mmCIF file of the N, C-alpha and C atoms, coordinates in Angstrom:
data_MODEL
# 
_entry.id   MODEL 
# 
loop_
_atom_site.group_PDB 
_atom_site.id 
_atom_site.type_symbol 
_atom_site.label_atom_id 
_atom_site.label_alt_id 
_atom_site.label_comp_id 
_atom_site.label_asym_id 
_atom_site.label_entity_id 
_atom_site.label_seq_id 
_atom_site.pdbx_PDB_ins_code 
_atom_site.Cartn_x 
_atom_site.Cartn_y 
_atom_site.Cartn_z 
_atom_site.occupancy 
_atom_site.B_iso_or_equiv 
_atom_site.pdbx_formal_charge 
_atom_site.auth_seq_id 
_atom_site.auth_comp_id 
_atom_site.auth_asym_id 
_atom_site.auth_atom_id 
_atom_site.pdbx_PDB_model_num 
ATOM 1   N N  . UNK A 1 1  ? 222.256 37.667 158.381 1.00 0.00 ? 1  UNK A N  1 
ATOM 2   C CA . UNK A 1 1  ? 221.316 38.772 158.415 1.00 0.00 ? 1  UNK A CA 1 
ATOM 3   C C  . UNK A 1 1  ? 222.107 40.071 158.247 1.00 0.00 ? 1  UNK A C  1 
ATOM 4   N N  . UNK A 1 2  ? 221.567 40.982 157.465 1.00 0.00 ? 2  UNK A N  1 
ATOM 5   C CA . UNK A 1 2  ? 222.181 42.284 157.235 1.00 0.00 ? 2  UNK A CA 1 
ATOM 6   C C  . UNK A 1 2  ? 221.219 43.361 157.720 1.00 0.00 ? 2  UNK A C  1 
ATOM 7   N N  . UNK A 1 3  ? 221.754 44.359 158.400 1.00 0.00 ? 3  UNK A N  1 
ATOM 8   C CA . UNK A 1 3  ? 220.956 45.451 158.950 1.00 0.00 ? 3  UNK A CA 1 
ATOM 9   C C  . UNK A 1 3  ? 221.076 46.658 158.027 1.00 0.00 ? 3  UNK A C  1 
ATOM 10  N N  . UNK A 1 4  ? 219.958 47.308 157.748 1.00 0.00 ? 4  UNK A N  1 
ATOM 11  C CA . UNK A 1 4  ? 219.924 48.504 156.910 1.00 0.00 ? 4  UNK A CA 1 
ATOM 12  C C  . UNK A 1 4  ? 219.674 49.695 157.824 1.00 0.00 ? 4  UNK A C  1 
ATOM 13  N N  . UNK A 1 5  ? 220.558 50.686 157.752 1.00 0.00 ? 5  UNK A N  1 
ATOM 14  C CA . UNK A 1 5  ? 220.435 51.888 158.573 1.00 0.00 ? 5  UNK A CA 1 
ATOM 15  C C  . UNK A 1 5  ? 220.429 53.118 157.681 1.00 0.00 ? 5  UNK A C  1 
ATOM 16  N N  . UNK A 1 6  ? 219.678 54.141 158.087 1.00 0.00 ? 6  UNK A N  1 
ATOM 17  C CA . UNK A 1 6  ? 219.639 55.421 157.371 1.00 0.00 ? 6  UNK A CA 1 
ATOM 18  C C  . UNK A 1 6  ? 220.165 56.517 158.279 1.00 0.00 ? 6  UNK A C  1 
ATOM 19  N N  . UNK A 1 7  ? 220.818 57.504 157.661 1.00 0.00 ? 7  UNK A N  1 
ATOM 20  C CA . UNK A 1 7  ? 221.388 58.613 158.416 1.00 0.00 ? 7  UNK A CA 1 
ATOM 21  C C  . UNK A 1 7  ? 220.331 59.686 158.651 1.00 0.00 ? 7  UNK A C  1 
ATOM 22  N N  . UNK A 1 8  ? 220.098 59.996 159.913 1.00 0.00 ? 8  UNK A N  1 
ATOM 23  C CA . UNK A 1 8  ? 219.167 61.042 160.336 1.00 0.00 ? 8  UNK A CA 1 
ATOM 24  C C  . UNK A 1 8  ? 219.977 62.134 161.028 1.00 0.00 ? 8  UNK A C  1 
ATOM 25  N N  . UNK A 1 9  ? 219.394 63.312 161.268 1.00 0.00 ? 9  UNK A N  1 
ATOM 26  C CA . UNK A 1 9  ? 220.143 64.384 161.925 1.00 0.00 ? 9  UNK A CA 1 
ATOM 27  C C  . UNK A 1 9  ? 220.756 63.969 163.269 1.00 0.00 ? 9  UNK A C  1 
ATOM 28  N N  . UNK A 1 10 ? 220.123 63.038 163.966 1.00 0.00 ? 10 UNK A N  1 
ATOM 29  C CA . UNK A 1 10 ? 220.646 62.613 165.266 1.00 0.00 ? 10 UNK A CA 1 
ATOM 30  C C  . UNK A 1 10 ? 221.487 61.333 165.190 1.00 0.00 ? 10 UNK A C  1 
ATOM 31  N N  . UNK A 1 11 ? 221.798 60.868 163.997 1.00 0.00 ? 11 UNK A N  1 
ATOM 32  C CA . UNK A 1 11 ? 222.649 59.688 163.837 1.00 0.00 ? 11 UNK A CA 1 
ATOM 33  C C  . UNK A 1 11 ? 222.000 58.604 162.995 1.00 0.00 ? 11 UNK A C  1 
ATOM 34  N N  . UNK A 1 12 ? 222.647 57.441 162.973 1.00 0.00 ? 12 UNK A N  1 
ATOM 35  C CA . UNK A 1 12 ? 222.165 56.308 162.180 1.00 0.00 ? 12 UNK A CA 1 
ATOM 36  C C  . UNK A 1 12 ? 221.030 55.609 162.911 1.00 0.00 ? 12 UNK A C  1 
ATOM 37  N N  . UNK A 1 13 ? 219.968 55.262 162.171 1.00 0.00 ? 13 UNK A N  1 
ATOM 38  C CA . UNK A 1 13 ? 218.831 54.529 162.733 1.00 0.00 ? 13 UNK A CA 1 
ATOM 39  C C  . UNK A 1 13 ? 218.562 53.291 161.896 1.00 0.00 ? 13 UNK A C  1 
ATOM 40  N N  . UNK A 1 14 ? 218.266 52.192 162.586 1.00 0.00 ? 14 UNK A N  1 
ATOM 41  C CA . UNK A 1 14 ? 217.926 50.962 161.880 1.00 0.00 ? 14 UNK A CA 1 
ATOM 42  C C  . UNK A 1 14 ? 216.612 51.154 161.137 1.00 0.00 ? 14 UNK A C  1 
ATOM 43  N N  . UNK A 1 15 ? 216.605 50.736 159.861 1.00 0.00 ? 15 UNK A N  1 
ATOM 44  C CA . UNK A 1 15 ? 215.423 50.900 159.016 1.00 0.00 ? 15 UNK A CA 1 
ATOM 45  C C  . UNK A 1 15 ? 214.865 49.578 158.510 1.00 0.00 ? 15 UNK A C  1 
ATOM 46  N N  . UNK A 1 16 ? 215.630 48.510 158.665 1.00 0.00 ? 16 UNK A N  1 
ATOM 47  C CA . UNK A 1 16 ? 215.163 47.222 158.178 1.00 0.00 ? 16 UNK A CA 1 
ATOM 48  C C  . UNK A 1 16 ? 216.290 46.210 158.182 1.00 0.00 ? 16 UNK A C  1 
ATOM 49  N N  . UNK A 1 17 ? 216.002 45.043 157.642 1.00 0.00 ? 17 UNK A N  1 
ATOM 50  C CA . UNK A 1 17 ? 217.014 43.992 157.575 1.00 0.00 ? 17 UNK A CA 1 
ATOM 51  C C  . UNK A 1 17 ? 216.681 43.041 156.426 1.00 0.00 ? 17 UNK A C  1 
ATOM 52  N N  . UNK A 1 18 ? 217.674 42.255 156.059 1.00 0.00 ? 18 UNK A N  1 
ATOM 53  C CA . UNK A 1 18 ? 217.493 41.246 155.008 1.00 0.00 ? 18 UNK A CA 1 
ATOM 54  C C  . UNK A 1 18 ? 218.435 40.084 155.301 1.00 0.00 ? 18 UNK A C  1 
ATOM 55  N N  . UNK A 1 19 ? 217.988 38.885 154.980 1.00 0.00 ? 19 UNK A N  1 
ATOM 56  C CA . UNK A 1 19 ? 218.823 37.704 155.219 1.00 0.00 ? 19 UNK A CA 1 
ATOM 57  C C  . UNK A 1 19 ? 219.901 37.540 154.157 1.00 0.00 ? 19 UNK A C  1 
ATOM 58  N N  . UNK A 1 20 ? 219.635 38.033 152.953 1.00 0.00 ? 20 UNK A N  1 
ATOM 59  C CA . UNK A 1 20 ? 220.565 37.868 151.836 1.00 0.00 ? 20 UNK A CA 1 
ATOM 60  C C  . UNK A 1 20 ? 221.136 39.234 151.467 1.00 0.00 ? 20 UNK A C  1 
ATOM 61  N N  . UNK A 1 21 ? 222.451 39.290 151.248 1.00 0.00 ? 21 UNK A N  1 
ATOM 62  C CA . UNK A 1 21 ? 223.131 40.557 150.976 1.00 0.00 ? 21 UNK A CA 1 
ATOM 63  C C  . UNK A 1 21 ? 222.544 41.274 149.759 1.00 0.00 ? 21 UNK A C  1 
ATOM 64  N N  . UNK A 1 22 ? 222.243 40.531 148.706 1.00 0.00 ? 22 UNK A N  1 
ATOM 65  C CA . UNK A 1 22 ? 221.667 41.134 147.500 1.00 0.00 ? 22 UNK A CA 1 
ATOM 66  C C  . UNK A 1 22 ? 220.398 41.912 147.840 1.00 0.00 ? 22 UNK A C  1 
ATOM 67  N N  . UNK A 1 23 ? 219.501 41.305 148.622 1.00 0.00 ? 23 UNK A N  1 
ATOM 68  C CA . UNK A 1 23 ? 218.239 41.971 148.960 1.00 0.00 ? 23 UNK A CA 1 
ATOM 69  C C  . UNK A 1 23 ? 218.466 43.137 149.912 1.00 0.00 ? 23 UNK A C  1 
ATOM 70  N N  . UNK A 1 24 ? 219.505 43.064 150.714 1.00 0.00 ? 24 UNK A N  1 
ATOM 71  C CA . UNK A 1 24 ? 219.848 44.204 151.570 1.00 0.00 ? 24 UNK A CA 1 
ATOM 72  C C  . UNK A 1 24 ? 220.237 45.402 150.705 1.00 0.00 ? 24 UNK A C  1 
ATOM 73  N N  . UNK A 1 25 ? 221.038 45.164 149.653 1.00 0.00 ? 25 UNK A N  1 
ATOM 74  C CA . UNK A 1 25 ? 221.403 46.244 148.730 1.00 0.00 ? 25 UNK A CA 1 
ATOM 75  C C  . UNK A 1 25 ? 220.164 46.834 148.058 1.00 0.00 ? 25 UNK A C  1 
ATOM 76  N N  . UNK A 1 26 ? 219.283 45.965 147.595 1.00 0.00 ? 26 UNK A N  1 
ATOM 77  C CA . UNK A 1 26 ? 218.074 46.442 146.917 1.00 0.00 ? 26 UNK A CA 1 
ATOM 78  C C  . UNK A 1 26 ? 217.226 47.301 147.846 1.00 0.00 ? 26 UNK A C  1 
ATOM 79  N N  . UNK A 1 27 ? 217.022 46.838 149.052 1.00 0.00 ? 27 UNK A N  1 
ATOM 80  C CA . UNK A 1 27 ? 216.217 47.572 150.034 1.00 0.00 ? 27 UNK A CA 1 
ATOM 81  C C  . UNK A 1 27 ? 216.881 48.891 150.419 1.00 0.00 ? 27 UNK A C  1 
ATOM 82  N N  . UNK A 1 28 ? 218.194 48.855 150.645 1.00 0.00 ? 28 UNK A N  1 
ATOM 83  C CA . UNK A 1 28 ? 218.919 50.064 151.030 1.00 0.00 ? 28 UNK A CA 1 
ATOM 84  C C  . UNK A 1 28 ? 218.860 51.114 149.924 1.00 0.00 ? 28 UNK A C  1 
ATOM 85  N N  . UNK A 1 29 ? 219.047 50.695 148.683 1.00 0.00 ? 29 UNK A N  1 
ATOM 86  C CA . UNK A 1 29 ? 218.998 51.653 147.583 1.00 0.00 ? 29 UNK A CA 1 
ATOM 87  C C  . UNK A 1 29 ? 217.590 52.210 147.404 1.00 0.00 ? 29 UNK A C  1 
ATOM 88  N N  . UNK A 1 30 ? 216.589 51.365 147.525 1.00 0.00 ? 30 UNK A N  1 
ATOM 89  C CA . UNK A 1 30 ? 215.205 51.841 147.399 1.00 0.00 ? 30 UNK A CA 1 
ATOM 90  C C  . UNK A 1 30 ? 214.888 52.866 148.479 1.00 0.00 ? 30 UNK A C  1 
ATOM 91  N N  . UNK A 1 31 ? 215.318 52.603 149.701 1.00 0.00 ? 31 UNK A N  1 
ATOM 92  C CA . UNK A 1 31 ? 215.067 53.552 150.798 1.00 0.00 ? 31 UNK A CA 1 
ATOM 93  C C  . UNK A 1 31 ? 215.810 54.867 150.559 1.00 0.00 ? 31 UNK A C  1 
ATOM 94  N N  . UNK A 1 32 ? 217.072 54.760 150.150 1.00 0.00 ? 32 UNK A N  1 
ATOM 95  C CA . UNK A 1 32 ? 217.880 55.956 149.910 1.00 0.00 ? 32 UNK A CA 1 
ATOM 96  C C  . UNK A 1 32 ? 217.257 56.824 148.825 1.00 0.00 ? 32 UNK A C  1 
ATOM 97  N N  . UNK A 1 33 ? 216.861 56.204 147.724 1.00 0.00 ? 33 UNK A N  1 
ATOM 98  C CA . UNK A 1 33 ? 216.309 56.964 146.606 1.00 0.00 ? 33 UNK A CA 1 
ATOM 99  C C  . UNK A 1 33 ? 214.923 57.517 146.917 1.00 0.00 ? 33 UNK A C  1 
ATOM 100 N N  . UNK A 1 34 ? 214.171 56.857 147.784 1.00 0.00 ? 34 UNK A N  1 
ATOM 101 C CA . UNK A 1 34 ? 212.825 57.352 148.086 1.00 0.00 ? 34 UNK A CA 1 
ATOM 102 C C  . UNK A 1 34 ? 212.841 58.491 149.092 1.00 0.00 ? 34 UNK A C  1 
ATOM 103 N N  . UNK A 1 35 ? 213.763 58.462 150.058 1.00 0.00 ? 35 UNK A N  1 
ATOM 104 C CA . UNK A 1 35 ? 213.744 59.528 151.071 1.00 0.00 ? 35 UNK A CA 1 
ATOM 105 C C  . UNK A 1 35 ? 214.968 60.437 151.043 1.00 0.00 ? 35 UNK A C  1 
ATOM 106 N N  . UNK A 1 36 ? 215.951 60.135 150.188 1.00 0.00 ? 36 UNK A N  1 
ATOM 107 C CA . UNK A 1 36 ? 217.113 60.999 150.025 1.00 0.00 ? 36 UNK A CA 1 
ATOM 108 C C  . UNK A 1 36 ? 218.131 60.926 151.149 1.00 0.00 ? 36 UNK A C  1 
ATOM 109 N N  . UNK A 1 37 ? 218.018 59.950 152.017 1.00 0.00 ? 37 UNK A N  1 
ATOM 110 C CA . UNK A 1 37 ? 218.963 59.813 153.133 1.00 0.00 ? 37 UNK A CA 1 
ATOM 111 C C  . UNK A 1 37 ? 220.062 58.809 152.771 1.00 0.00 ? 37 UNK A C  1 
ATOM 112 N N  . UNK A 1 38 ? 221.294 59.126 153.191 1.00 0.00 ? 38 UNK A N  1 
ATOM 113 C CA . UNK A 1 38 ? 222.367 58.153 153.029 1.00 0.00 ? 38 UNK A CA 1 
ATOM 114 C C  . UNK A 1 38 ? 221.995 56.901 153.811 1.00 0.00 ? 38 UNK A C  1 
ATOM 115 N N  . UNK A 1 39 ? 222.350 55.759 153.256 1.00 0.00 ? 39 UNK A N  1 
ATOM 116 C CA . UNK A 1 39 ? 221.982 54.474 153.839 1.00 0.00 ? 39 UNK A CA 1 
ATOM 117 C C  . UNK A 1 39 ? 223.219 53.593 153.892 1.00 0.00 ? 39 UNK A C  1 
ATOM 118 N N  . UNK A 1 40 ? 223.273 52.725 154.882 1.00 0.00 ? 40 UNK A N  1 
ATOM 119 C CA . UNK A 1 40 ? 224.389 51.783 154.959 1.00 0.00 ? 40 UNK A CA 1 
ATOM 120 C C  . UNK A 1 40 ? 223.868 50.403 155.324 1.00 0.00 ? 40 UNK A C  1 
ATOM 121 N N  . UNK A 1 41 ? 224.672 49.400 154.974 1.00 0.00 ? 41 UNK A N  1 
ATOM 122 C CA . UNK A 1 41 ? 224.356 48.009 155.296 1.00 0.00 ? 41 UNK A CA 1 
ATOM 123 C C  . UNK A 1 41 ? 225.416 47.530 156.278 1.00 0.00 ? 41 UNK A C  1 
ATOM 124 N N  . UNK A 1 42 ? 224.958 46.955 157.380 1.00 0.00 ? 42 UNK A N  1 
ATOM 125 C CA . UNK A 1 42 ? 225.838 46.498 158.458 1.00 0.00 ? 42 UNK A CA 1 
ATOM 126 C C  . UNK A 1 42 ? 225.707 44.984 158.616 1.00 0.00 ? 42 UNK A C  1 
ATOM 127 N N  . UNK A 1 43 ? 226.834 44.320 158.817 1.00 0.00 ? 43 UNK A N  1 
ATOM 128 C CA . UNK A 1 43 ? 226.822 42.911 159.201 1.00 0.00 ? 43 UNK A CA 1 
ATOM 129 C C  . UNK A 1 43 ? 226.754 42.926 160.729 1.00 0.00 ? 43 UNK A C  1 
ATOM 130 N N  . UNK A 1 44 ? 225.666 42.456 161.332 1.00 0.00 ? 44 UNK A N  1 
ATOM 131 C CA . UNK A 1 44 ? 225.433 42.697 162.755 1.00 0.00 ? 44 UNK A CA 1 
ATOM 132 C C  . UNK A 1 44 ? 226.392 42.002 163.724 1.00 0.00 ? 44 UNK A C  1 
ATOM 133 N N  . UNK A 1 45 ? 226.926 40.856 163.381 1.00 0.00 ? 45 UNK A N  1 
ATOM 134 C CA . UNK A 1 45 ? 227.820 40.165 164.322 1.00 0.00 ? 45 UNK A CA 1 
ATOM 135 C C  . UNK A 1 45 ? 229.134 40.906 164.519 1.00 0.00 ? 45 UNK A C  1 
ATOM 136 N N  . UNK A 1 46 ? 229.691 41.436 163.437 1.00 0.00 ? 46 UNK A N  1 
ATOM 137 C CA . UNK A 1 46 ? 230.972 42.146 163.521 1.00 0.00 ? 46 UNK A CA 1 
ATOM 138 C C  . UNK A 1 46 ? 230.800 43.661 163.510 1.00 0.00 ? 46 UNK A C  1 
ATOM 139 N N  . UNK A 1 47 ? 229.584 44.132 163.218 1.00 0.00 ? 47 UNK A N  1 
ATOM 140 C CA . UNK A 1 47 ? 229.279 45.563 163.046 1.00 0.00 ? 47 UNK A CA 1 
ATOM 141 C C  . UNK A 1 47 ? 230.084 46.159 161.894 1.00 0.00 ? 47 UNK A C  1 
ATOM 142 N N  . UNK A 1 48 ? 230.532 45.324 160.976 1.00 0.00 ? 48 UNK A N  1 
ATOM 143 C CA . UNK A 1 48 ? 231.275 45.787 159.801 1.00 0.00 ? 48 UNK A CA 1 
ATOM 144 C C  . UNK A 1 48 ? 230.310 46.438 158.817 1.00 0.00 ? 48 UNK A C  1 
ATOM 145 N N  . UNK A 1 49 ? 230.722 47.585 158.260 1.00 0.00 ? 49 UNK A N  1 
ATOM 146 C CA . UNK A 1 49 ? 229.929 48.258 157.231 1.00 0.00 ? 49 UNK A CA 1 
ATOM 147 C C  . UNK A 1 49 ? 230.200 47.547 155.909 1.00 0.00 ? 49 UNK A C  1 
ATOM 148 N N  . UNK A 1 50 ? 229.150 46.994 155.324 1.00 0.00 ? 50 UNK A N  1 
ATOM 149 C CA . UNK A 1 50 ? 229.262 46.270 154.060 1.00 0.00 ? 50 UNK A CA 1 
ATOM 150 C C  . UNK A 1 50 ? 229.178 47.234 152.883 1.00 0.00 ? 50 UNK A C  1 
ATOM 151 N N  . UNK A 1 51 ? 228.314 48.255 152.994 1.00 0.00 ? 51 UNK A N  1 
ATOM 152 C CA . UNK A 1 51 ? 228.124 49.208 151.897 1.00 0.00 ? 51 UNK A CA 1 
ATOM 153 C C  . UNK A 1 51 ? 227.589 50.527 152.422 1.00 0.00 ? 51 UNK A C  1 
ATOM 154 N N  . UNK A 1 52 ? 227.970 51.605 151.745 1.00 0.00 ? 52 UNK A N  1 
ATOM 155 C CA . UNK A 1 52 ? 227.393 52.933 151.958 1.00 0.00 ? 52 UNK A CA 1 
ATOM 156 C C  . UNK A 1 52 ? 226.703 53.326 150.660 1.00 0.00 ? 52 UNK A C  1 
ATOM 157 N N  . UNK A 1 53 ? 225.470 53.768 150.748 1.00 0.00 ? 53 UNK A N  1 
ATOM 158 C CA . UNK A 1 53 ? 224.694 54.097 149.556 1.00 0.00 ? 53 UNK A CA 1 
ATOM 159 C C  . UNK A 1 53 ? 224.214 55.531 149.681 1.00 0.00 ? 53 UNK A C  1 
ATOM 160 N N  . UNK A 1 54 ? 224.448 56.324 148.626 1.00 0.00 ? 54 UNK A N  1 
ATOM 161 C CA . UNK A 1 54 ? 223.941 57.697 148.622 1.00 0.00 ? 54 UNK A CA 1 
ATOM 162 C C  . UNK A 1 54 ? 223.109 57.926 147.365 1.00 0.00 ? 54 UNK A C  1 
ATOM 163 N N  . UNK A 1 55 ? 222.564 59.112 147.233 1.00 0.00 ? 55 UNK A N  1 
ATOM 164 C CA . UNK A 1 55 ? 221.627 59.382 146.141 1.00 0.00 ? 55 UNK A CA 1 
ATOM 165 C C  . UNK A 1 55 ? 222.288 59.429 144.768 1.00 0.00 ? 55 UNK A C  1 
ATOM 166 N N  . UNK A 1 56 ? 223.614 59.373 144.683 1.00 0.00 ? 56 UNK A N  1 
ATOM 167 C CA . UNK A 1 56 ? 224.258 59.363 143.362 1.00 0.00 ? 56 UNK A CA 1 
ATOM 168 C C  . UNK A 1 56 ? 223.921 58.085 142.588 1.00 0.00 ? 56 UNK A C  1 
ATOM 169 N N  . UNK A 1 57 ? 223.431 57.066 143.281 1.00 0.00 ? 57 UNK A N  1 
ATOM 170 C CA . UNK A 1 57 ? 223.060 55.823 142.599 1.00 0.00 ? 57 UNK A CA 1 
ATOM 171 C C  . UNK A 1 57 ? 221.594 55.796 142.178 1.00 0.00 ? 57 UNK A C  1 
ATOM 172 N N  . UNK A 1 58 ? 220.873 56.885 142.430 1.00 0.00 ? 58 UNK A N  1 
ATOM 173 C CA . UNK A 1 58 ? 219.441 56.929 142.103 1.00 0.00 ? 58 UNK A CA 1 
ATOM 174 C C  . UNK A 1 58 ? 219.233 57.397 140.667 1.00 0.00 ? 58 UNK A C  1 
ATOM 175 N N  . UNK A 1 59 ? 218.187 56.895 140.045 1.00 0.00 ? 59 UNK A N  1 
ATOM 176 C CA . UNK A 1 59 ? 217.826 57.341 138.697 1.00 0.00 ? 59 UNK A CA 1 
ATOM 177 C C  . UNK A 1 59 ? 217.180 58.711 138.765 1.00 0.00 ? 59 UNK A C  1 
ATOM 178 N N  . UNK A 1 60 ? 217.286 59.433 137.672 1.00 0.00 ? 60 UNK A N  1 
ATOM 179 C CA . UNK A 1 60 ? 216.650 60.735 137.560 1.00 0.00 ? 60 UNK A CA 1 
ATOM 180 C C  . UNK A 1 60 ? 215.142 60.584 137.655 1.00 0.00 ? 60 UNK A C  1 
ATOM 181 N N  . UNK A 1 61 ? 214.508 61.478 138.348 1.00 0.00 ? 61 UNK A N  1 
ATOM 182 C CA . UNK A 1 61 ? 213.049 61.484 138.449 1.00 0.00 ? 61 UNK A CA 1 
ATOM 183 C C  . UNK A 1 61 ? 212.472 61.712 137.055 1.00 0.00 ? 61 UNK A C  1 
ATOM 184 N N  . UNK A 1 62 ? 211.640 60.794 136.536 1.00 0.00 ? 62 UNK A N  1 
ATOM 185 C CA . UNK A 1 62 ? 211.095 60.940 135.180 1.00 0.00 ? 62 UNK A CA 1 
ATOM 186 C C  . UNK A 1 62 ? 210.321 62.242 134.982 1.00 0.00 ? 62 UNK A C  1 
ATOM 187 N N  . UNK A 1 63 ? 209.747 62.775 136.038 1.00 0.00 ? 63 UNK A N  1 
ATOM 188 C CA . UNK A 1 63 ? 208.997 64.023 135.924 1.00 0.00 ? 63 UNK A CA 1 
ATOM 189 C C  . UNK A 1 63 ? 209.915 65.183 135.565 1.00 0.00 ? 63 UNK A C  1 
ATOM 190 N N  . UNK A 1 64 ? 211.206 65.047 135.854 1.00 0.00 ? 64 UNK A N  1 
ATOM 191 C CA . UNK A 1 64 ? 212.162 66.117 135.563 1.00 0.00 ? 64 UNK A CA 1 
ATOM 192 C C  . UNK A 1 64 ? 213.008 65.811 134.329 1.00 0.00 ? 64 UNK A C  1 
ATOM 193 N N  . UNK A 1 65 ? 212.714 64.748 133.609 1.00 0.00 ? 65 UNK A N  1 
ATOM 194 C CA . UNK A 1 65 ? 213.517 64.373 132.442 1.00 0.00 ? 65 UNK A CA 1 
ATOM 195 C C  . UNK A 1 65 ? 213.539 65.479 131.395 1.00 0.00 ? 65 UNK A C  1 
ATOM 196 N N  . UNK A 1 66 ? 212.486 66.276 131.320 1.00 0.00 ? 66 UNK A N  1 
ATOM 197 C CA . UNK A 1 66 ? 212.452 67.360 130.337 1.00 0.00 ? 66 UNK A CA 1 
ATOM 198 C C  . UNK A 1 66 ? 213.468 68.449 130.664 1.00 0.00 ? 66 UNK A C  1 
ATOM 199 N N  . UNK A 1 67 ? 214.038 68.434 131.874 1.00 0.00 ? 67 UNK A N  1 
ATOM 200 C CA . UNK A 1 67 ? 215.069 69.401 132.236 1.00 0.00 ? 67 UNK A CA 1 
ATOM 201 C C  . UNK A 1 67 ? 216.395 69.104 131.541 1.00 0.00 ? 67 UNK A C  1 
ATOM 202 N N  . UNK A 1 68 ? 216.557 67.873 131.048 1.00 0.00 ? 68 UNK A N  1 
ATOM 203 C CA . UNK A 1 68 ? 217.797 67.518 130.381 1.00 0.00 ? 68 UNK A CA 1 
ATOM 204 C C  . UNK A 1 68 ? 217.835 68.132 128.984 1.00 0.00 ? 68 UNK A C  1 
ATOM 205 N N  . UNK A 1 69 ? 219.003 68.617 128.538 1.00 0.00 ? 69 UNK A N  1 
ATOM 206 C CA . UNK A 1 69 ? 219.076 69.282 127.237 1.00 0.00 ? 69 UNK A CA 1 
ATOM 207 C C  . UNK A 1 69 ? 218.744 68.385 126.053 1.00 0.00 ? 69 UNK A C  1 
ATOM 208 N N  . UNK A 1 70 ? 218.923 67.073 126.159 1.00 0.00 ? 70 UNK A N  1 
ATOM 209 C CA . UNK A 1 70 ? 218.659 66.188 125.033 1.00 0.00 ? 70 UNK A CA 1 
ATOM 210 C C  . UNK A 1 70 ? 217.199 65.758 124.942 1.00 0.00 ? 70 UNK A C  1 
ATOM 211 N N  . UNK A 1 71 ? 216.413 66.064 125.941 1.00 0.00 ? 71 UNK A N  1 
ATOM 212 C CA . UNK A 1 71 ? 215.002 65.672 125.928 1.00 0.00 ? 71 UNK A CA 1 
ATOM 213 C C  . UNK A 1 71 ? 214.172 66.771 125.280 1.00 0.00 ? 71 UNK A C  1 
ATOM 214 N N  . UNK A 1 72 ? 213.172 66.371 124.540 1.00 0.00 ? 72 UNK A N  1 
ATOM 215 C CA . UNK A 1 72 ? 212.290 67.321 123.861 1.00 0.00 ? 72 UNK A CA 1 
ATOM 216 C C  . UNK A 1 72 ? 210.846 67.005 124.205 1.00 0.00 ? 72 UNK A C  1 
ATOM 217 N N  . UNK A 1 73 ? 210.032 68.015 124.211 1.00 0.00 ? 73 UNK A N  1 
ATOM 218 C CA . UNK A 1 73 ? 208.592 67.835 124.375 1.00 0.00 ? 73 UNK A CA 1 
ATOM 219 C C  . UNK A 1 73 ? 208.044 67.252 123.073 1.00 0.00 ? 73 UNK A C  1 
ATOM 220 N N  . UNK A 1 74 ? 206.969 66.442 123.141 1.00 0.00 ? 74 UNK A N  1 
ATOM 221 C CA . UNK A 1 74 ? 206.399 65.870 121.910 1.00 0.00 ? 74 UNK A CA 1 
ATOM 222 C C  . UNK A 1 74 ? 206.059 66.927 120.863 1.00 0.00 ? 74 UNK A C  1 
ATOM 223 N N  . UNK A 1 75 ? 205.599 68.089 121.278 1.00 0.00 ? 75 UNK A N  1 
ATOM 224 C CA . UNK A 1 75 ? 205.246 69.148 120.322 1.00 0.00 ? 75 UNK A CA 1 
ATOM 225 C C  . UNK A 1 75 ? 206.472 69.668 119.571 1.00 0.00 ? 75 UNK A C  1 
ATOM 226 N N  . UNK A 1 76 ? 207.653 69.568 120.167 1.00 0.00 ? 76 UNK A N  1 
ATOM 227 C CA . UNK A 1 76 ? 208.875 70.026 119.514 1.00 0.00 ? 76 UNK A CA 1 
ATOM 228 C C  . UNK A 1 76 ? 209.357 69.037 118.450 1.00 0.00 ? 76 UNK A C  1 
ATOM 229 N N  . UNK A 1 77 ? 208.931 67.793 118.543 1.00 0.00 ? 77 UNK A N  1 
ATOM 230 C CA . UNK A 1 77 ? 209.386 66.767 117.606 1.00 0.00 ? 77 UNK A CA 1 
ATOM 231 C C  . UNK A 1 77 ? 208.603 66.769 116.300 1.00 0.00 ? 77 UNK A C  1 
ATOM 232 N N  . UNK A 1 78 ? 207.413 67.335 116.298 1.00 0.00 ? 78 UNK A N  1 
ATOM 233 C CA . UNK A 1 78 ? 206.553 67.263 115.114 1.00 0.00 ? 78 UNK A CA 1 
ATOM 234 C C  . UNK A 1 78 ? 206.957 68.232 114.013 1.00 0.00 ? 78 UNK A C  1 
ATOM 235 N N  . UNK A 1 79 ? 207.715 69.210 114.339 1.00 0.00 ? 79 UNK A N  1 
ATOM 236 C CA . UNK A 1 79 ? 207.892 70.124 113.304 1.00 0.00 ? 79 UNK A CA 1 
ATOM 237 C C  . UNK A 1 79 ? 209.064 70.833 112.970 1.00 0.00 ? 79 UNK A C  1 
# 
């Protein structure tokens, strides 16, 4: 079992768990990207930190894709 914790102003708080390490990574990254909090995965028997996840692994919000210099509005492509 792997424990998923998120960093809050008052410290790390348990946010969930997963039996398989792969699913712990998926859950931790989803939580981190949705709320913007650093997240870590802990192996509970040894309290060893398996992974630290921050927002640098999150995809760009599609609503802001037009902010990128290579993106164009559809009206700019027609002419």
